[in-house]
gemmi code that builds the backbone of each chain (N, CA, C; Angstrom):
import gemmi

chains = {
    "A": [
        ("MET", (42.809, 51.759, 119.730), (43.349, 51.032, 118.462), (43.109, 50.479, 117.638)),
        ("SER", (43.109, 50.378, 116.046), (42.001, 49.112, 115.699), (43.293, 48.019, 115.865)),
        ("THR", (42.769, 47.526, 115.367), (43.521, 45.540, 115.319), (44.956, 46.261, 114.528)),
        ("GLU", (44.838, 46.586, 113.426), (45.789, 46.709, 112.187), (46.555, 47.335, 112.737)),
        ("ALA", (46.647, 48.860, 113.683), (47.148, 49.642, 114.213), (48.000, 48.995, 115.673)),
        ("GLN", (47.299, 47.903, 116.286), (47.963, 47.637, 117.035), (49.226, 46.381, 116.575)),
        ("ILE", (48.916, 45.735, 115.585), (49.698, 45.033, 115.115), (50.623, 45.858, 114.298)),
        ("VAL", (50.707, 46.821, 113.639), (51.978, 48.024, 113.390), (52.801, 48.130, 114.810)),
        ("SER", (51.623, 48.658, 115.747), (52.401, 49.352, 117.060), (54.107, 47.944, 117.509)),
        ("ASN", (53.178, 46.803, 117.140), (54.054, 45.660, 117.975), (54.786, 45.924, 117.143)),
        ("GLU", (54.654, 45.643, 116.161), (56.202, 45.321, 115.272), (57.264, 46.237, 115.126)),
        ("ILE", (56.592, 47.362, 115.902), (57.452, 48.195, 115.829), (58.477, 48.216, 116.738)),
        ("GLN", (57.597, 47.850, 118.030), (58.509, 47.895, 119.516), (59.265, 46.460, 119.494)),
        ("ASP", (58.759, 45.199, 118.488), (59.682, 44.532, 118.230), (60.926, 44.951, 117.618)),
        ("THR", (60.729, 45.368, 116.329), (61.944, 45.808, 115.918), (63.047, 46.537, 116.656)),
        ("ALA", (61.919, 47.588, 117.887), (63.226, 48.389, 118.890), (63.250, 47.720, 119.263)),
        ("GLY", (62.987, 46.176, 119.540), (64.048, 45.565, 121.104), (65.025, 44.961, 120.237)),
        ("GLU", (64.971, 44.616, 118.878), (66.226, 43.492, 118.576), (67.158, 44.226, 118.201)),
        ("ALA", (68.465, 43.783, 118.194), (69.644, 44.370, 117.757), (69.679, 43.779, 116.449)),
        ("PRO", (70.370, 45.328, 115.447), (70.574, 45.547, 114.344), (71.212, 43.816, 113.864)),
        ("ALA", (71.333, 43.116, 113.219), (71.750, 41.930, 112.810), (73.392, 42.285, 111.925)),
        ("ALA", (73.359, 43.258, 111.137), (74.253, 44.105, 110.605), (74.129, 45.480, 110.480)),
        ("ALA", (75.411, 45.987, 109.965), (75.177, 48.046, 109.873), (73.978, 47.885, 109.269)),
        ("PRO", (73.600, 49.155, 110.173), (71.593, 49.716, 109.597), (71.910, 49.657, 108.577)),
        ("GLU", (72.755, 50.261, 107.620), (72.668, 50.811, 106.181), (72.781, 49.045, 105.101)),
        ("THR", (73.471, 48.385, 105.376), (73.049, 47.228, 104.777), (71.608, 46.561, 104.184)),
        ("LYS", (71.683, 46.821, 103.507), (70.002, 45.848, 102.453), (70.605, 44.634, 102.250)),
        ("SER", (69.011, 43.930, 102.458), (69.135, 42.733, 101.982), (68.115, 42.552, 100.964)),
        ("MET", (68.255, 41.654, 99.965), (67.480, 40.944, 98.786), (67.245, 39.743, 98.444)),
        ("THR", (65.987, 39.306, 98.203), (65.481, 37.976, 98.066), (65.147, 38.026, 96.251)),
        ("ILE", (65.210, 37.620, 95.516), (64.208, 36.863, 94.454), (63.293, 35.603, 94.194)),
        ("ILE", (62.123, 35.294, 93.763), (61.611, 34.409, 93.420), (61.898, 34.181, 92.246)),
        ("VAL", (62.520, 33.201, 91.687), (62.589, 32.943, 90.314), (61.722, 31.381, 89.821)),
        ("THR", (60.536, 32.014, 88.951), (59.520, 31.173, 88.404), (59.627, 30.909, 86.964)),
        ("LYS", (60.794, 31.232, 86.494), (60.809, 30.861, 84.883), (61.874, 30.314, 84.872)),
        ("GLY", (62.167, 30.136, 83.584), (63.389, 29.041, 83.236), (63.578, 29.331, 81.549)),
        ("SER", (62.631, 29.975, 80.971), (63.150, 30.033, 79.281), (64.708, 31.380, 79.703)),
        ("LEU", (65.302, 31.335, 78.170), (66.662, 31.543, 78.411), (66.504, 33.669, 78.234)),
        ("ASP", (65.273, 33.950, 77.630), (64.939, 35.645, 77.872), (64.682, 35.736, 79.868)),
        ("TRP", (63.611, 35.075, 80.151), (63.326, 35.398, 81.902), (64.243, 34.445, 82.667)),
        ("ALA", (65.361, 34.158, 82.092), (66.612, 33.189, 83.171), (67.096, 34.812, 83.655)),
        ("TYR", (67.622, 35.724, 82.409), (68.359, 36.757, 82.637), (68.069, 37.983, 84.008)),
        ("PRO", (67.140, 38.408, 84.311), (66.722, 39.320, 84.897), (66.797, 38.956, 86.293)),
        ("PRO", (66.743, 37.714, 86.936), (66.928, 37.933, 88.364), (68.822, 37.586, 88.926)),
        ("PHE", (69.173, 36.596, 87.355), (71.048, 36.631, 88.377), (71.665, 37.804, 87.415)),
        ("ILE", (70.826, 38.944, 86.317), (71.613, 39.840, 86.472), (71.790, 40.564, 87.933)),
        ("LEU", (70.469, 40.717, 88.541), (70.218, 41.570, 89.455), (70.900, 41.159, 90.759)),
        ("ALA", (70.877, 39.812, 90.834), (71.080, 38.945, 91.866), (72.863, 39.237, 92.303)),
        ("THR", (73.631, 39.348, 90.961), (74.831, 39.372, 91.141), (75.321, 40.530, 91.067)),
        ("THR", (74.508, 41.425, 90.831), (74.816, 43.069, 91.003), (74.803, 43.492, 91.942)),
        ("ALA", (73.465, 43.312, 92.670), (72.924, 43.447, 94.341), (74.316, 42.886, 94.893)),
        ("ALA", (74.675, 41.496, 94.941), (76.030, 40.989, 95.798), (77.355, 41.750, 95.413)),
        ("ALA", (77.468, 42.375, 94.297), (78.673, 43.251, 94.107), (77.763, 44.487, 94.298)),
        ("MET", (77.529, 44.909, 95.131), (77.148, 46.536, 95.438), (77.151, 46.409, 97.040)),
        ("GLY", (76.936, 44.816, 97.697), (77.216, 44.812, 99.002), (75.862, 43.900, 99.663)),
        ("VAL", (75.293, 43.508, 98.876), (73.742, 43.255, 99.167), (73.754, 41.721, 99.693)),
        ("PRO", (74.215, 41.164, 100.697), (73.423, 39.942, 100.795), (71.958, 39.720, 99.742)),
        ("VAL", (72.060, 38.617, 99.273), (70.997, 38.192, 97.979), (70.830, 36.835, 97.887)),
        ("THR", (69.585, 36.625, 98.348), (68.731, 34.851, 98.105), (68.020, 34.489, 97.173)),
        ("MET", (68.331, 33.504, 96.383), (67.014, 33.154, 95.303), (67.018, 32.250, 95.577)),
        ("PHE", (65.192, 32.220, 95.063), (63.980, 30.649, 95.866), (64.068, 30.117, 94.666)),
        ("PHE", (64.283, 29.471, 93.838), (64.305, 28.745, 92.429), (62.754, 28.097, 92.185)),
        ("THR", (61.782, 28.310, 91.955), (60.460, 27.234, 92.077), (60.135, 27.007, 90.727)),
        ("PHE", (59.364, 26.125, 91.087), (58.264, 25.771, 89.103), (59.505, 25.874, 87.978)),
        ("TYR", (58.952, 26.723, 87.004), (59.794, 26.184, 85.903), (61.706, 27.196, 86.141)),
        ("GLY", (61.807, 27.793, 87.382), (62.913, 28.331, 87.605), (63.959, 27.429, 87.991)),
        ("LEU", (63.008, 26.842, 88.915), (64.429, 25.045, 89.242), (65.128, 24.440, 88.017)),
        ("PRO", (64.894, 24.261, 86.417), (66.061, 23.965, 86.400), (67.193, 24.199, 86.017)),
        ("LEU", (66.915, 26.357, 86.434), (68.101, 26.862, 85.987), (69.253, 26.357, 87.086)),
        ("LEU", (69.015, 25.635, 87.570), (70.283, 25.379, 88.915), (70.393, 23.780, 88.354)),
        ("LEU", (70.426, 23.381, 87.194), (70.641, 22.022, 86.804), (72.195, 21.782, 85.871)),
        ("LYS", (73.118, 21.144, 86.598), (74.734, 21.105, 85.725), (74.201, 21.455, 84.590)),
        ("GLU", (73.557, 20.928, 83.620), (73.422, 21.642, 81.859), (72.542, 21.985, 81.932)),
        ("LEU", (73.523, 23.522, 81.172), (71.776, 24.437, 81.105), (71.815, 24.053, 79.578)),
        ("ASP", (70.387, 23.935, 78.932), (70.157, 24.219, 77.494), (69.089, 24.797, 77.349)),
        ("LEU", (68.856, 26.634, 78.023), (68.119, 27.403, 77.366), (67.744, 27.793, 76.329)),
        ("LYS", (66.273, 27.641, 75.932), (65.690, 28.249, 75.002), (65.222, 29.477, 75.307)),
        ("LEU", (64.350, 29.512, 74.590), (63.039, 30.830, 74.509), (62.033, 30.570, 73.380)),
        ("THR", (60.910, 30.639, 73.328), (60.242, 30.871, 72.124), (59.183, 32.251, 72.232)),
        ("ALA", (59.142, 32.673, 70.370), (58.414, 33.816, 70.464), (57.329, 33.336, 70.486)),
        ("ALA", (56.181, 32.601, 70.752), (54.757, 32.566, 70.376), (53.972, 32.958, 71.808)),
        ("GLY", (53.273, 33.515, 71.826), (52.859, 34.590, 72.321), (53.068, 35.691, 73.464)),
        ("ASN", (54.449, 36.006, 71.846), (55.191, 37.063, 72.911), (55.396, 38.087, 71.279)),
        ("PRO", (54.214, 39.180, 71.309), (54.222, 40.114, 70.624), (55.562, 41.062, 70.363)),
        ("ALA", (55.675, 40.886, 71.633), (57.479, 42.361, 72.289), (58.412, 42.002, 71.741)),
        ("MET", (58.993, 40.527, 71.446), (60.005, 40.297, 70.590), (59.917, 39.951, 69.840)),
        ("LYS", (61.038, 41.475, 68.828), (61.457, 41.869, 67.529), (62.614, 41.515, 68.026)),
        ("MET", (63.344, 40.687, 67.017), (64.720, 40.554, 66.805), (64.862, 41.660, 65.888)),
        ("PRO", (66.269, 42.124, 65.796), (67.037, 42.807, 64.845), (67.316, 42.198, 63.630)),
        ("MET", (66.899, 42.674, 62.614), (67.213, 42.035, 61.768), (67.183, 42.881, 60.402)),
        ("MET", (68.536, 42.159, 59.226), (68.466, 42.880, 58.014), (68.161, 43.884, 57.809)),
        ("GLY", (68.401, 45.076, 59.125), (68.385, 46.375, 59.300), (67.110, 47.058, 59.950)),
        ("MET", (66.007, 46.043, 60.216), (64.278, 46.007, 60.845), (64.485, 45.442, 62.354)),
        ("HIS", (63.636, 45.809, 62.724), (63.210, 44.448, 63.672), (62.009, 43.746, 62.926)),
        ("MET", (62.244, 42.409, 63.435), (61.412, 41.893, 63.185), (60.711, 40.478, 63.702)),
        ("GLY", (59.494, 40.293, 63.900), (58.358, 39.559, 65.357), (58.496, 38.188, 64.143)),
        ("LEU", (57.775, 37.436, 65.259), (57.631, 35.607, 64.178), (56.098, 35.954, 64.821)),
        ("PRO", (54.946, 35.293, 63.347), (53.610, 35.252, 64.049), (53.251, 33.883, 64.919)),
        ("ASN", (52.495, 33.817, 65.726), (52.526, 32.594, 66.684), (52.801, 31.692, 65.677)),
        ("ILE", (52.191, 30.898, 64.826), (51.679, 29.609, 63.352), (52.912, 29.760, 63.127)),
        ("LEU", (54.188, 30.037, 63.201), (55.461, 30.166, 62.698), (56.395, 29.508, 64.012)),
        ("THR", (56.266, 29.867, 64.746), (56.656, 29.294, 66.033), (56.586, 27.475, 67.095)),
        ("ALA", (55.421, 27.317, 65.479), (54.609, 25.762, 65.458), (55.413, 24.738, 65.171)),
        ("ILE", (56.206, 25.051, 64.331), (57.470, 25.028, 63.099), (58.513, 23.779, 63.869)),
        ("PRO", (58.581, 22.749, 64.251), (59.968, 22.159, 64.672), (61.213, 22.651, 63.873)),
        ("GLY", (61.965, 23.265, 65.253), (63.315, 24.019, 64.924), (63.226, 25.370, 65.133)),
        ("VAL", (61.748, 25.797, 64.500), (62.089, 27.298, 64.864), (62.361, 27.594, 65.881)),
        ("ASP", (61.537, 27.000, 67.658), (62.345, 27.889, 68.756), (63.580, 27.769, 69.115)),
        ("ALA", (64.033, 26.695, 68.624), (65.799, 26.273, 68.313), (66.761, 27.078, 67.846)),
        ("ALA", (66.338, 27.650, 66.444), (66.946, 28.587, 65.677), (66.524, 29.719, 65.772)),
        ("CYS", (66.064, 30.590, 66.914), (65.174, 31.396, 67.347), (66.236, 31.986, 68.910)),
        ("SER", (66.460, 30.495, 69.445), (67.013, 30.614, 70.165), (68.268, 30.343, 70.488)),
        ("LYS", (69.246, 30.095, 69.026), (70.344, 30.165, 69.158), (70.729, 31.552, 68.317)),
        ("MET", (69.807, 32.272, 67.595), (69.923, 33.579, 67.072), (70.538, 34.605, 68.519)),
        ("MET", (69.088, 34.459, 69.632), (69.058, 34.970, 70.634), (70.798, 35.050, 71.325)),
        ("LYS", (71.091, 33.764, 71.872), (71.860, 33.437, 72.073), (73.851, 34.074, 71.081)),
        ("ASN", (73.663, 34.045, 69.916), (74.440, 34.525, 68.951), (74.631, 36.549, 69.197)),
        ("LEU", (73.499, 37.163, 69.424), (72.681, 38.050, 69.425), (73.564, 38.662, 70.857)),
        ("MET", (73.563, 37.998, 71.644), (73.635, 38.308, 72.936), (75.566, 38.405, 73.391)),
        ("ALA", (76.187, 37.287, 72.774), (77.797, 37.356, 72.919), (78.104, 38.711, 72.250)),
        ("LYS", (77.342, 38.849, 70.539), (77.768, 40.204, 69.966), (77.836, 41.556, 70.343)),
        ("LYS", (76.789, 40.967, 71.916), (76.478, 42.478, 72.307), (77.311, 42.835, 73.895)),
        ("GLY", (78.613, 41.538, 73.783), (78.888, 41.828, 75.282), (78.313, 41.145, 76.361)),
        ("VAL", (76.996, 40.451, 76.056), (75.822, 39.923, 77.453), (76.883, 38.977, 77.788)),
        ("ALA", (76.997, 38.559, 79.317), (77.200, 37.294, 79.327), (76.690, 36.544, 79.683)),
        ("SER", (76.897, 35.082, 79.220), (76.176, 33.876, 79.012), (75.928, 33.603, 80.398)),
        ("LEU", (74.280, 32.989, 80.283), (73.530, 32.889, 81.914), (74.510, 31.874, 82.929)),
        ("GLU", (74.805, 30.824, 81.887), (76.159, 29.868, 82.856), (77.400, 30.233, 83.175)),
        ("ASP", (77.557, 31.600, 82.571), (78.472, 32.837, 83.040), (78.412, 33.530, 84.286)),
        ("LEU", (77.052, 33.944, 84.718), (76.052, 35.148, 85.356), (75.610, 33.863, 86.948)),
        ("ARG", (75.396, 32.562, 86.282), (75.501, 31.817, 87.670), (76.202, 31.497, 88.838)),
        ("GLU", (77.473, 31.266, 87.332), (79.091, 31.083, 88.114), (79.503, 32.091, 89.169)),
        ("LEU", (79.000, 33.685, 88.785), (79.410, 34.333, 89.030), (79.289, 34.904, 90.366)),
        ("ALA", (77.211, 34.539, 89.779), (76.639, 34.610, 91.864), (76.972, 33.274, 92.429)),
        ("ILE", (77.335, 32.391, 91.913), (78.336, 31.131, 92.906), (78.993, 32.276, 93.742)),
        ("ASP", (80.043, 32.256, 93.187), (81.356, 33.518, 93.423), (80.889, 34.238, 94.788)),
        ("ALA", (79.894, 35.100, 94.359), (79.728, 36.335, 94.997), (79.048, 35.731, 96.037)),
        ("GLU", (78.713, 34.246, 96.795), (78.449, 34.011, 97.704), (76.619, 34.236, 97.718)),
        ("VAL", (76.157, 34.358, 96.408), (74.683, 33.770, 96.467), (73.915, 33.196, 97.192)),
        ("ARG", (73.165, 33.310, 98.641), (71.843, 32.123, 98.646), (71.116, 31.237, 97.862)),
        ("MET", (71.192, 30.571, 97.322), (70.405, 29.549, 96.694), (69.398, 28.255, 97.232)),
        ("ILE", (67.919, 28.352, 97.169), (66.922, 27.768, 97.440), (66.491, 26.672, 96.508)),
        ("ALA", (66.657, 25.254, 96.496), (66.003, 25.135, 95.556), (64.834, 24.758, 95.958)),
        ("CYS", (62.922, 24.464, 95.540), (62.220, 24.669, 96.193), (61.420, 23.095, 96.535)),
        ("GLN", (61.431, 22.341, 97.444), (61.742, 20.669, 97.820), (60.224, 20.606, 96.818)),
        ("MET", (59.314, 21.213, 96.962), (57.670, 20.769, 96.434), (58.226, 20.525, 95.055)),
        ("THR", (58.763, 21.456, 94.374), (59.034, 21.048, 92.759), (60.090, 20.221, 91.896)),
        ("MET", (60.844, 19.729, 93.258), (62.016, 19.218, 92.904), (61.140, 17.714, 93.150)),
        ("ASP", (60.437, 17.262, 93.586), (59.662, 16.526, 93.916), (58.555, 15.891, 92.934)),
        ("LEU", (57.776, 17.036, 92.397), (56.983, 17.461, 91.419), (57.489, 17.012, 90.040)),
        ("PHE", (58.356, 17.658, 89.888), (59.443, 17.314, 88.346), (59.994, 15.965, 88.188)),
        ("GLU", (60.422, 15.455, 89.487), (61.499, 14.409, 89.619), (62.897, 14.880, 89.534)),
        ("TYR", (62.934, 15.540, 90.583), (64.796, 15.767, 89.904), (65.146, 15.529, 91.381)),
        ("THR", (66.744, 15.502, 91.732), (67.569, 15.079, 93.243), (68.217, 16.059, 92.593)),
        ("LEU", (68.958, 16.525, 94.032), (69.945, 17.505, 94.212), (71.230, 16.824, 93.426)),
        ("ASP", (71.550, 15.641, 93.491), (72.254, 15.417, 91.676), (72.771, 15.881, 91.113)),
        ("ASP", (71.413, 15.974, 90.624), (70.805, 17.015, 89.262), (71.018, 18.185, 88.960)),
        ("MET", (72.004, 18.869, 90.574), (72.016, 20.167, 90.311), (73.328, 20.164, 90.602)),
        ("ILE", (73.664, 22.098, 90.375), (74.956, 22.311, 90.673), (75.310, 22.072, 92.361)),
        ("GLU", (76.413, 22.704, 92.717), (77.047, 22.052, 94.222), (76.262, 24.253, 94.419)),
        ("GLY", (75.967, 23.701, 95.641), (75.842, 24.873, 95.938), (74.631, 25.411, 96.973)),
        ("PRO", (73.067, 24.715, 95.882), (72.149, 25.124, 96.411), (71.679, 24.146, 97.990)),
        ("GLU", (70.691, 24.717, 98.354), (70.057, 24.376, 99.684), (68.426, 23.693, 99.608)),
        ("LEU", (67.774, 22.851, 100.263), (66.269, 22.673, 99.555), (65.778, 23.009, 101.235)),
        ("GLY", (64.163, 24.118, 100.470), (63.523, 24.547, 101.104), (62.479, 24.442, 100.660)),
        ("GLY", (61.601, 25.286, 101.860), (60.183, 25.279, 100.769), (59.978, 27.033, 101.107)),
        ("ALA", (58.319, 26.794, 101.182), (57.507, 27.869, 101.522), (58.453, 28.776, 102.635)),
        ("ALA", (57.626, 28.553, 104.078), (58.186, 28.625, 105.409), (60.260, 29.358, 104.995)),
        ("THR", (60.473, 28.391, 104.461), (62.179, 29.127, 103.659), (61.893, 30.148, 103.622)),
        ("TYR", (61.574, 30.346, 103.171), (61.335, 31.682, 101.666), (60.902, 32.910, 102.593)),
        ("ILE", (59.927, 32.541, 103.311), (58.982, 33.594, 104.099), (60.229, 34.051, 105.355)),
        ("GLU", (60.487, 33.279, 105.915), (61.477, 33.141, 106.859), (62.531, 34.722, 106.364)),
        ("CYS", (62.747, 33.944, 105.629), (64.234, 35.210, 104.277), (63.486, 36.269, 104.430)),
        ("ALA", (62.422, 35.866, 103.705), (61.505, 37.432, 102.642), (61.357, 38.353, 103.800)),
        ("THR", (60.908, 37.824, 105.232), (60.432, 39.004, 106.448), (62.130, 39.499, 106.657)),
        ("GLN", (63.287, 39.009, 106.451), (64.367, 39.659, 106.863), (64.684, 40.543, 106.003)),
        ("SER", (64.116, 40.564, 105.158), (64.840, 41.236, 104.001), (63.886, 42.296, 102.904)),
        ("ASP", (65.187, 43.137, 103.404), (64.463, 44.759, 102.600), (63.757, 44.647, 101.127)),
        ("ILE", (64.364, 44.092, 99.998), (63.664, 43.521, 99.086), (63.393, 42.733, 98.155)),
        ("ASN", (62.014, 42.234, 98.372), (61.779, 41.260, 98.016), (61.113, 41.045, 96.398)),
        ("LEU", (61.761, 40.408, 95.270), (61.051, 40.253, 94.123), (60.733, 38.866, 93.744)),
        ("PHE", (59.498, 38.952, 92.564), (58.624, 37.913, 92.426), (59.331, 37.955, 90.738)),
        ("ILE", (59.927, 36.873, 89.623), (60.573, 36.730, 89.022), (59.834, 35.818, 88.344)),
    ],
    "B": [
        ("MET", (98.191, 57.386, 83.114), (97.934, 55.220, 83.411), (97.737, 55.023, 85.164)),
        ("SER", (96.650, 54.495, 85.641), (96.918, 54.206, 86.731), (97.863, 52.275, 86.742)),
        ("GLU", (97.716, 52.598, 87.732), (98.504, 51.324, 88.265), (97.440, 50.120, 88.602)),
        ("HIS", (96.101, 50.417, 88.822), (94.793, 49.707, 88.599), (94.484, 49.814, 87.330)),
        ("LEU", (94.434, 48.523, 86.419), (93.078, 48.648, 84.884), (92.348, 47.624, 84.888)),
        ("LEU", (90.728, 48.036, 84.698), (90.323, 46.906, 83.981), (90.048, 47.523, 82.584)),
        ("ASP", (89.808, 46.807, 81.553), (89.399, 46.854, 80.528), (88.565, 46.200, 80.085)),
        ("ALA", (87.226, 47.013, 80.736), (85.505, 46.301, 80.543), (84.908, 46.517, 78.840)),
        ("LYS", (85.883, 46.882, 78.356), (85.417, 47.425, 77.061), (84.426, 46.157, 75.951)),
        ("GLY", (83.058, 46.480, 75.629), (82.760, 45.519, 74.814), (81.865, 44.650, 75.446)),
        ("LEU", (82.169, 44.885, 77.202), (81.237, 43.940, 77.931), (79.631, 44.970, 78.179)),
        ("ASN", (78.592, 43.783, 78.497), (77.422, 44.601, 78.646), (77.145, 44.271, 80.140)),
        ("CYS", (76.267, 45.399, 80.729), (75.594, 45.259, 81.554), (75.318, 43.704, 82.149)),
        ("PRO", (75.752, 43.371, 83.379), (76.097, 43.848, 84.515), (77.418, 43.610, 84.427)),
        ("LEU", (78.327, 43.113, 83.564), (79.817, 42.793, 83.189), (81.214, 43.782, 84.202)),
        ("PRO", (80.548, 44.948, 83.104), (81.844, 46.198, 84.021), (81.643, 45.666, 85.361)),
        ("ILE", (80.572, 45.817, 85.880), (80.266, 46.267, 87.441), (80.927, 44.939, 88.005)),
        ("LEU", (80.689, 43.706, 87.765), (80.864, 42.723, 88.407), (82.204, 42.614, 88.463)),
        ("LYS", (82.774, 42.764, 87.359), (84.052, 43.225, 86.986), (85.299, 44.129, 88.024)),
        ("ALA", (84.187, 45.377, 87.895), (84.700, 46.134, 88.902), (85.117, 46.037, 90.508)),
        ("ARG", (84.022, 44.858, 90.892), (83.842, 44.934, 92.295), (84.960, 43.500, 92.511)),
        ("LYS", (84.949, 42.640, 91.480), (86.032, 41.762, 91.557), (87.685, 42.777, 91.433)),
        ("ALA", (88.089, 43.570, 90.533), (89.265, 44.172, 90.243), (89.756, 44.474, 91.430)),
        ("LEU", (88.399, 45.243, 92.556), (88.643, 46.322, 93.246), (88.998, 45.984, 94.741)),
        ("LYS", (88.758, 44.543, 94.283), (89.282, 43.506, 96.113), (91.094, 43.723, 95.835)),
        ("ASP", (91.469, 43.732, 94.613), (92.770, 43.986, 94.765), (93.841, 44.933, 94.863)),
        ("VAL", (92.522, 46.088, 94.954), (93.534, 46.877, 94.557), (94.021, 47.871, 96.550)),
        ("PRO", (94.322, 47.932, 96.931), (94.410, 48.363, 98.246), (93.921, 49.557, 98.392)),
        ("SER", (93.290, 49.883, 99.762), (92.815, 50.908, 100.647), (93.051, 51.983, 99.710)),
        ("GLY", (92.888, 53.466, 99.184), (93.554, 54.107, 99.029), (93.326, 54.525, 97.716)),
        ("GLU", (93.583, 53.452, 97.219), (94.148, 53.677, 95.453), (93.647, 53.802, 94.200)),
        ("VAL", (93.782, 53.910, 93.590), (92.180, 54.008, 92.147), (92.502, 52.942, 91.553)),
        ("LEU", (91.714, 52.306, 90.871), (91.410, 51.922, 90.027), (90.808, 52.373, 88.332)),
        ("GLU", (91.625, 52.479, 87.434), (91.350, 52.692, 86.418), (89.815, 51.900, 85.317)),
        ("ILE", (88.957, 52.222, 84.911), (88.173, 51.143, 84.306), (88.007, 51.842, 82.672)),
        ("LEU", (87.842, 50.941, 82.303), (87.222, 51.991, 80.795), (86.164, 50.606, 80.086)),
        ("ALA", (85.108, 50.929, 79.781), (83.734, 50.752, 79.164), (83.222, 51.339, 77.616)),
        ("THR", (82.753, 50.585, 76.964), (82.480, 51.335, 76.467), (80.269, 51.016, 76.136)),
        ("ASP", (79.543, 50.615, 77.660), (78.283, 50.756, 77.756), (77.747, 51.695, 77.975)),
        ("PRO", (77.431, 52.589, 77.661), (77.020, 53.559, 77.882), (76.463, 53.737, 79.334)),
        ("GLY", (75.783, 52.226, 79.646), (74.557, 52.550, 81.169), (75.914, 52.527, 81.893)),
        ("SER", (77.134, 52.513, 82.024), (77.830, 52.034, 82.777), (78.228, 53.777, 83.666)),
        ("VAL", (77.663, 55.079, 83.158), (77.869, 56.069, 83.376), (76.684, 55.932, 84.597)),
        ("ALA", (75.674, 55.842, 84.742), (74.832, 56.110, 85.633), (75.145, 54.337, 86.618)),
        ("ASP", (75.736, 53.297, 85.927), (75.728, 52.230, 86.762), (77.000, 52.449, 87.924)),
        ("PHE", (77.871, 52.794, 87.454), (79.192, 53.464, 88.067), (78.928, 54.726, 89.458)),
        ("GLN", (78.082, 55.076, 88.668), (77.697, 56.309, 90.304), (76.566, 55.395, 90.893)),
        ("ALA", (75.821, 54.688, 90.731), (74.783, 54.423, 91.845), (76.052, 53.774, 92.659)),
        ("PHE", (76.727, 52.040, 91.823), (77.668, 51.495, 92.303), (78.180, 52.377, 93.513)),
        ("CYS", (78.507, 53.313, 93.408), (80.202, 54.060, 94.330), (79.175, 54.878, 95.307)),
        ("ARG", (78.067, 55.368, 95.050), (77.398, 55.753, 96.358), (77.099, 54.545, 96.800)),
        ("GLN", (76.303, 53.185, 97.035), (75.896, 52.225, 97.677), (77.134, 51.496, 98.263)),
        ("THR", (78.296, 51.724, 97.555), (79.160, 50.816, 98.532), (80.485, 51.417, 98.903)),
        ("GLY", (80.468, 53.002, 98.903), (81.006, 53.765, 99.756), (82.238, 53.985, 99.031)),
        ("ASN", (82.855, 53.602, 97.969), (83.919, 54.101, 96.799), (83.736, 55.275, 96.674)),
        ("GLU", (84.608, 56.161, 96.552), (84.693, 57.596, 95.750), (84.838, 57.380, 93.927)),
        ("LEU", (83.936, 57.408, 93.406), (84.256, 57.822, 92.131), (85.076, 58.724, 91.854)),
        ("VAL", (85.810, 59.058, 91.788), (86.824, 60.655, 91.996), (86.782, 60.719, 90.030)),
        ("GLU", (85.904, 60.275, 89.285), (86.102, 60.721, 87.832), (85.914, 60.104, 86.991)),
        ("HIS", (84.911, 60.987, 85.988), (84.295, 60.023, 85.135), (84.765, 61.037, 83.720)),
        ("SER", (85.209, 60.153, 82.580), (85.010, 60.680, 81.344), (84.267, 60.321, 80.211)),
        ("GLU", (84.419, 60.581, 78.495), (84.410, 60.330, 77.595), (85.081, 60.760, 76.523)),
        ("ASN", (85.597, 59.669, 75.829), (86.563, 59.739, 74.808), (86.191, 58.973, 73.837)),
        ("ASP", (85.989, 59.299, 72.221), (85.676, 58.675, 71.311), (85.023, 57.337, 71.669)),
        ("SER", (83.839, 57.177, 72.487), (82.706, 56.185, 72.985), (83.307, 55.408, 74.137)),
        ("VAL", (84.609, 55.291, 74.499), (85.065, 55.129, 75.635), (85.004, 56.245, 76.916)),
        ("TYR", (84.132, 55.262, 77.811), (84.239, 55.656, 78.986), (85.046, 55.240, 80.327)),
        ("ARG", (85.482, 56.080, 80.806), (86.140, 56.355, 82.327), (86.391, 56.388, 83.229)),
        ("PHE", (86.183, 55.625, 84.464), (85.878, 55.702, 85.312), (87.218, 56.186, 86.410)),
        ("LEU", (87.365, 56.459, 87.153), (88.717, 56.465, 88.210), (87.959, 56.089, 89.356)),
        ("ILE", (87.480, 55.022, 90.278), (87.318, 54.730, 91.710), (88.263, 54.374, 92.615)),
        ("LYS", (88.470, 55.210, 93.352), (88.952, 55.170, 94.995), (88.234, 54.122, 95.693)),
        ("HIS", (89.584, 53.202, 96.591), (88.875, 52.213, 97.009), (89.155, 52.573, 99.015)),
        ("THR", (87.739, 53.594, 98.578), (87.706, 53.302, 100.139), (86.637, 53.150, 100.632)),
        ("ALA", (86.141, 51.802, 100.369), (85.107, 51.250, 101.063), (85.763, 49.889, 102.016)),
        ("ALA", (85.053, 49.511, 102.885), (85.948, 48.787, 103.280), (85.929, 47.271, 103.121)),
    ],
}
model = gemmi.Model(1)
for chain_id, residues in chains.items():
    chain = gemmi.Chain(chain_id)
    for i, (resn, *xyz) in enumerate(residues, 1):
        res = gemmi.Residue()
        res.name, res.seqid = resn, gemmi.SeqId(i, " ")
        for name, pos in zip(("N", "CA", "C"), xyz):
            atom = gemmi.Atom()
            atom.name, atom.element = name, gemmi.Element(name[0])
            atom.pos, atom.b_iso = gemmi.Position(*pos), 0.0
            res.add_atom(atom)
        chain.add_residue(res)
    model.add_chain(chain)
structure = gemmi.Structure()
structure.add_model(model)
structure.setup_entities()
């Protein structure tokens, strides 16, 4: 038997020996959240809240620029710089923004404001609301300890609820999970 | 008109699903929750939600761009 096949075989035996932690149809999910701009903040929170609503236990691991999404006060912004796909509906068409214009002070802030207005108009939840719903739904949140050190944050800066952990904490959780996403 | 009504008109993904989940908690087992929504994506989403959670989608229909779902609270 090849080494690889042996490992797979051992895993099957290990699994067979364990009592299932929950009902067999219960799937769980983890999401690594690495980005904190207004547009990138949405997918992890939409998926986490929806999965929780569908009975899927969710763990979110906040690292690097995803970590500030746990700050008490959110002031999310986005930039069109380097993003040719960002075209906003304006004056009956879809308009993008050349990179050079995004360097002008105030342009990113104006774009962020426009996006938030558009979201409110279209009935899209605010990120603050989605985060609140995730907490209500008992989504487990882990703040990356290394990123906390790196960017000099403490748990006092964060909302109530997140626990501290590192890569091993995440990996342990991921090995027991059916769906693992990196966003 | 059902006894339990959730008006999710004007709300976009994933709010209709999240609010439905919350509303279902207050619906006794065996009773039906009526949901009104305008999000066209909610048609596929409520079907998936019901398949996943084990609640029964009794009926869904569309009238004048308003989608109506009847979900029987059958899951634990």
